[in-house]
C-alpha positions in Angstrom: 121.1 64.3 68.1 119.3 61.9 70.1 117.7 59.1 68.8 114.0 57.7 70.2 114.0 53.2 69.8 111.6 51.9 70.5 111.2 48.2 71.2 107.8 46.2 70.4 107.3 43.1 71.2 107.0 40.1 69.0 103.8 37.8 69.4 105.8 34.4 68.5 108.4 35.2 71.7 107.2 33.9 75.1 107.4 36.8 78.0 110.7 35.5 79.6 112.2 35.8 75.5 111.2 39.3 75.4 112.4 40.6 78.7 115.8 39.1 77.9 115.8 40.5 74.8 114.9 43.5 76.0 117.5 43.4 78.5 120.0 42.8 76.2 119.2 45.8 74.3 119.3 48.0 77.2 123.1 46.8 78.2 123.9 47.5 74.2 123.1 50.6 73.5 124.3 51.7 77.7 127.8 53.4 76.3 125.9 55.9 74.1 123.2 58.6 74.0 119.9 56.5 73.1 116.7 56.8 75.1 114.7 54.1 75.1 110.6 54.9 75.4 109.9 51.4 77.1 105.9 49.8 76.9 104.6 49.1 80.3 102.9 46.0 78.6 105.1 43.1 76.8 102.1 41.3 74.5 99.5 41.2 77.1 101.8 40.4 79.7 103.0 43.8 82.2 106.3 45.0 83.2 107.1 43.4 86.7 107.4 47.2 89.1 107.2 46.7 92.8 105.2 50.7 92.8 101.5 48.8 93.3 102.8 47.7 96.3 105.1 50.4 97.1 102.1 53.0 96.9 100.2 51.3 99.5 103.1 50.6 101.6 104.7 53.7 101.9 102.0 55.7 104.2 102.4 53.3 106.9 106.6 54.6 107.0 107.5 57.9 108.3 110.7 60.2 109.0 111.3 60.7 112.7 113.2 63.8 113.4 115.3 64.3 117.8 115.9 67.0 119.2 117.9 66.7 122.8 120.0 69.1 125.1 123.8 68.2 126.2 125.5 69.8 128.9 128.8 71.3 128.0 131.7 71.1 129.7 132.7 74.5 131.2 136.2 75.7 132.6 135.8 75.1 137.0 137.1 79.1 136.6 134.3 80.6 134.5 131.9 80.2 137.4 133.5 82.0 139.5 131.1 85.5 139.1 135.0 87.2 139.3 136.1 85.5 136.8 133.2 85.9 134.4 133.6 89.4 134.8 137.4 89.7 134.8 137.3 87.5 131.0 133.7 89.7 130.4 132.5 86.0 129.3 128.3 86.1 130.1 126.1 84.0 131.9 124.5 81.9 129.6 123.5 78.4 129.3 126.4 75.7 128.2 123.5 73.5 127.0 123.8 72.8 123.4 121.0 71.1 121.3 121.4 68.3 118.4 118.9 66.4 116.2 119.0 63.3 115.1 117.1 61.6 112.5 115.8 58.0 111.7 112.7 55.9 110.5 109.2 54.2 111.9 107.0 51.7 111.0 103.4 53.1 112.2 101.7 49.5 113.2 98.2 50.9 114.3 96.1 53.2 112.6 93.7 54.0 115.3 95.6 54.4 118.3 98.5 55.6 116.6 101.1 53.3 117.7 104.6 53.4 115.6 107.8 50.7 115.4 111.2 52.4 115.7 114.6 52.0 117.4 115.4 52.8 120.8 118.7 54.2 119.4 116.3 56.5 116.9 114.7 58.0 120.1 116.4 57.5 123.2 117.7 60.8 125.6 115.6 63.4 123.4 113.7 65.9 124.2 111.4 66.6 121.1 110.2 63.6 118.5 108.8 64.3 115.4 107.2 62.4 113.5 106.3 63.7 109.6 104.5 61.5 107.5 104.5 60.6 103.8 102.1 63.6 103.0 103.3 65.9 104.4 101.7 65.7 108.1 103.9 66.3 111.2 103.0 65.6 114.6 105.1 65.8 118.0 105.6 61.8 119.5 105.5 60.9 122.2 107.1 57.9 124.0 105.4 54.8 125.1 108.0 52.4 126.2 111.7 52.1 125.0 113.7 48.6 125.8 117.9 49.2 125.2 118.8 45.7 125.1 116.4 44.7 121.6 116.7 48.3 120.6 112.9 48.4 120.2 111.3 51.6 121.4 106.5 52.3 120.8 106.1 56.1 120.6 102.7 57.7 119.3 100.7 60.2 117.6 97.8 61.7 117.7 96.2 61.6 114.6 93.5 60.6 112.2 93.7 58.5 109.0 96.7 56.5 108.9 97.6 54.0 107.8 99.4 50.9 109.2 101.0 48.2 107.2 100.6 44.7 107.5 102.6 42.3 109.5 103.9 38.8 108.2 105.3 35.9 109.9 109.1 36.3 109.5 109.4 32.6 110.9 108.6 31.7 107.7 111.3 34.0 105.3 114.0 31.6 103.3 117.4 33.1 102.5 117.0 34.5 98.4 113.9 36.3 99.5 113.5 39.4 97.6 112.9 42.2 100.3 112.4 46.2 100.2 113.7 48.2 103.0 112.0 51.4 103.3 113.2 54.2 105.5 115.2 57.9 105.7 118.3 57.9 104.5 120.7 60.7 105.6 117.5 63.0 105.8 117.3 62.6 101.8 113.6 61.5 102.6 111.4 58.5 102.4 113.5 55.7 100.2 113.2 52.4 98.8 115.7 50.4 97.8 115.2 46.5 97.5 117.5 43.4 98.0 117.3 39.8 99.1 117.5 38.2 102.1 121.2 36.9 103.0 120.7 35.4 105.7 118.6 34.7 108.7 119.7 34.4 112.7 122.5 36.8 113.2 123.6 36.7 116.7 126.9 37.3 118.3 127.5 40.8 116.5 127.5 42.7 119.7 124.9 45.5 117.9 122.1 44.6 120.6 121.5 42.5 124.0 119.0 40.0 122.6 120.1 39.3 118.8 118.3 37.5 116.2 118.6 39.6 112.8 117.6 39.3 109.7 121.0 40.4 107.4 119.7 42.0 103.8 121.5 43.3 101.4 119.2 46.0 100.4 121.0 49.4 100.8 120.5 50.5 104.6 122.1 53.6 105.2 122.2 56.5 108.6 118.6 57.7 109.0 117.2 54.0 107.7 117.0 53.0 111.4 113.5 52.0 112.5 112.0 51.5 109.1 110.7 48.6 107.6 111.7 45.8 105.8 109.3 44.4 103.6 108.3 41.7 101.5 107.0 41.8 98.0 103.3 41.0 99.1 103.4 44.2 101.1 104.0 43.0 104.7 106.5 44.1 107.3 109.0 41.5 108.3 111.6 43.0 109.8 112.8 46.4 111.1 115.7 48.2 109.6 118.3 48.7 112.9 122.1 48.3 112.1 124.8 48.5 109.4 128.7 47.4 108.8 130.0 49.8 107.0 133.8 50.4 107.7 133.7 53.6 105.4 131.1 55.0 106.9 128.0 53.8 103.9 126.6 51.0 103.1 128.0 48.1 101.8 125.4 45.1 101.6 125.5 44.2 104.7 122.2 45.3 106.2 120.5 43.7 109.7 116.8 44.1 110.6 114.9 42.8 114.3 112.4 40.4 112.8 108.7 41.4 112.7 107.8 38.4 115.3 110.0 39.9 117.3 109.7 43.5 117.1 105.8 43.2 117.6 105.9 41.1 120.2 108.2 43.4 122.2 105.7 46.5 120.7 102.9 44.3 122.8 105.1 44.4 126.0 106.1 47.7 125.4 102.6 48.8 125.4 100.8 47.2 128.4 103.8 48.0 131.3 106.0 50.7 129.3 109.3 48.1 129.5 110.1 44.6 128.7 109.4 42.8 131.8 112.1 39.8 131.0 112.1 36.9 133.1 114.2 33.7 133.8 113.7 30.3 134.2 117.1 29.2 135.6 119.4 27.3 133.2 122.7 28.5 131.7 122.8 26.6 128.8 125.7 26.1 125.7 125.9 25.1 122.0 125.9 21.1 121.5 128.9 20.2 119.8 129.5 17.0 118.0 132.5 16.2 120.4 129.7 17.1 122.7 127.5 14.9 121.3 129.8 12.2 121.5 130.2 12.6 124.6 127.0 12.6 126.2 126.4 9.3 123.1 123.2 11.7 121.7 121.8 11.0 118.4 122.9 14.6 117.3 125.2 17.1 117.2 123.5 20.6 117.5 121.1 22.0 119.6 121.6 23.4 123.0 122.4 21.0 126.1 121.7 22.6 129.8 124.5 22.5 131.8 123.1 24.3 135.2 120.3 24.2 136.3 119.5 26.7 139.5 118.4 25.6 142.7 114.9 26.9 143.5 114.2 28.3 139.9 110.8 27.3 137.6 113.6 25.3 135.3 114.3 22.8 139.0 110.7 22.9 139.7 109.5 21.8 136.5 111.6 19.1 136.2 114.9 20.0 134.0 118.0 18.5 134.8 121.9 18.9 133.5 122.9 17.2 130.3 118.9 17.9 128.9 118.6 19.0 125.1 116.3 21.6 124.5 114.8 21.0 121.3 112.1 23.9 120.7 110.4 26.5 122.8 106.2 26.7 122.4 106.7 24.4 119.5 109.5 27.3 117.7 112.9 24.8 117.5 116.0 25.7 118.9 119.0 25.9 116.8 121.4 27.6 119.3 121.7 29.2 122.6 121.3 32.5 121.4 118.3 31.3 119.9 117.3 30.1 123.3 117.5 33.5 124.8 115.9 35.1 122.3 113.1 33.0 122.8 112.8 33.0 126.8 113.6 37.3 126.3 110.8 37.5 124.3 107.6 35.7 127.5 106.9 37.9 130.0 106.9 37.5 133.7 104.2 34.8 134.3 104.0 33.4 130.7 104.0 29.5 130.2 106.2 27.9 128.7 106.7 24.7 127.0 110.1 23.1 126.4 110.2 19.6 124.2 113.6 18.2 125.5 116.1 15.3 124.8 117.2 13.3 127.5 119.1 9.9 127.2 117.7 9.9 123.5 114.5 9.7 125.0 112.3 13.1 124.3 110.0 14.4 127.0 107.2 17.7 127.5 108.6 20.4 130.6 105.4 22.3 130.8 107.3 25.8 133.1 106.2 29.6 134.2 108.4 32.2 133.5 109.7 34.2 137.0 110.3 37.7 137.6 114.8 37.9 137.7 117.0 37.5 140.8 119.4 40.0 140.8 122.6 37.8 142.2 124.8 40.7 143.1 125.1 44.5 143.1 125.8 47.6 143.7 125.4 49.0 147.1 125.4 52.5 145.1 123.1 51.8 143.5 120.6 50.8 145.9 120.7 54.1 147.8 123.3 56.4 147.5 124.5 55.9 151.6 125.8 51.7 150.3 128.0 53.2 148.2 131.1 51.5 148.4 129.6 48.0 149.2 128.6 45.0 146.9 125.4 43.5 148.1 124.3 39.4 147.0 121.0 37.9 147.6 121.4 34.8 150.1 122.7 31.5 149.0 121.7 27.8 149.4 124.7 27.9 152.3 124.5 31.0 153.7 120.2 30.0 154.5 121.8 26.2 156.4 121.6 28.2 160.0 118.3 29.8 161.5 118.6 33.4 158.7 116.7 32.1 155.9 116.2 36.0 154.2 118.3 39.0 153.9 121.1 40.3 152.3 124.4 39.5 152.6 127.5 42.1 152.0 130.2 40.1 149.7 132.7 43.1 149.3 133.0 46.2 151.4 135.9 49.4 150.7 137.6 50.6 153.7 136.8 54.1 154.6 133.3 54.2 152.8 130.7 55.4 154.2 128.8 52.2 155.1 132.9 51.2 156.5 132.3 54.5 158.5 129.0 53.8 159.7 130.4 49.9 160.2 129.3 47.5 158.2 131.6 44.8 157.9 132.7 42.0 155.0 129.7 38.8 155.4 127.2 41.0 157.4 123.6 40.6 156.5 120.6 42.9 156.2 117.6 41.1 157.9 116.1 44.0 158.0 115.4 47.7 156.5 113.7 50.9 158.5 112.0 47.7 159.8 111.0 46.2 156.8 111.8 42.5 156.5 114.3 42.4 153.9 113.8 38.6 151.5 116.0 39.6 148.3 118.4 42.6 146.9 114.3 43.5 145.2 113.1 44.4 148.1 116.0 46.0 149.9 115.7 48.2 147.1 111.7 48.7 146.9 112.1 49.5 150.9 114.8 52.4 150.9 114.4 53.5 148.2 114.1 57.9 148.5 114.5 57.2 151.8 117.3 59.5 153.5 118.4 57.8 156.6 118.7 53.9 157.2 117.7 51.9 160.2 119.6 48.3 159.6 119.1 45.1 161.5 122.2 43.8 160.4 123.3 39.5 161.3 126.8 39.4 162.2 128.0 35.5 162.9 126.2 34.6 166.1 125.1 38.3 166.8 122.4 40.9 165.8 121.9 44.8 166.4 121.2 48.0 164.6 123.0 50.6 162.3 121.6 53.9 161.8 122.8 55.4 158.4 121.6 59.3 158.6 
């Protein structure tokens, strides 16, 4: 017959000794049938519990279910009505429906905005959000960014609870964290752990990586859920795990809240992330490079190249400059710099602190639109399949022609080849509009059924009509 063990506090012991005594007792009796009726207080001190924090936070974490249709491959013979009748195969749809589960975090209760992962809602035909109180809503996609795996969806609901956002820059390795999500579709689940590492990059999970690593159990279905601190504030969006056996092994990754919120603002405003560029190539500063450049530090980011006529060149950056910080945030490596700049939109201003010849300097510049260097012609227009296009280099601009798009590769017998285009041709006009860049060409001929191209070839010029 099971016995009940009631442990009473000793007034002469400190709270720490009492907790140790309690833990030891539990370990001693863990292998026999003993049921401990634990008190909610030890002396005048309450037993530590996450319950009060979770009661406030869990209503802001939602379950997300998606449905999408996949076109199944069909035997070509069965497309023929004769073979359908012969094999008695009825006419039917060759699409099948798939379902997936994930999580999300309400970040604006008034407008119903929810942050989740791009891969949770990618290609979904229908998105259903289930709240902690059981209410169910259909969500719309506000914007999504596959490079960072962040998405924003919206529901039309009242009496929502949003979560307070923390500054993820203040996180330290060893901080306690709690993960909330919907693992394996079980429903809202809470796990706890610590911050195992910060600034994890080079994992090949996303295009922009700056992950918080945690040992709090994160499993499939947790994606898009909340990683919170012990104040109940959002510090990250759970995103991925390393799972050789298919389940949690104590290595989970979350997108820092600062990055997620910055991307959220752009997705709400533009529907996408308008990443720009400043025109530099960089590499990590090693001890050998620091010695070769006679620099006083052996870690950081060194500028290896500054592109001509770029915001970086116009602002005065040079090859060999060491980037110390961007907008007051210190830079540890090239991935860190890429992430910092990747959070800025076109038109944003950036202040870079650099080290040049052992002297610190401050550089002010403006984020510009990305310039497409090269592109496959088929991505510009289906009638340009078979060619590769590039913007003009400074060498191309040395003659009288200052603008246009150059054909740098062409496949023989392609549609473009048969139309008369050749390698080295420069498209100066399209449908009677002057072309300055690949972006201009895409804009001008988008949706056009025929192309009238003005071609500059060496010292001659002529028009080619592609129908």
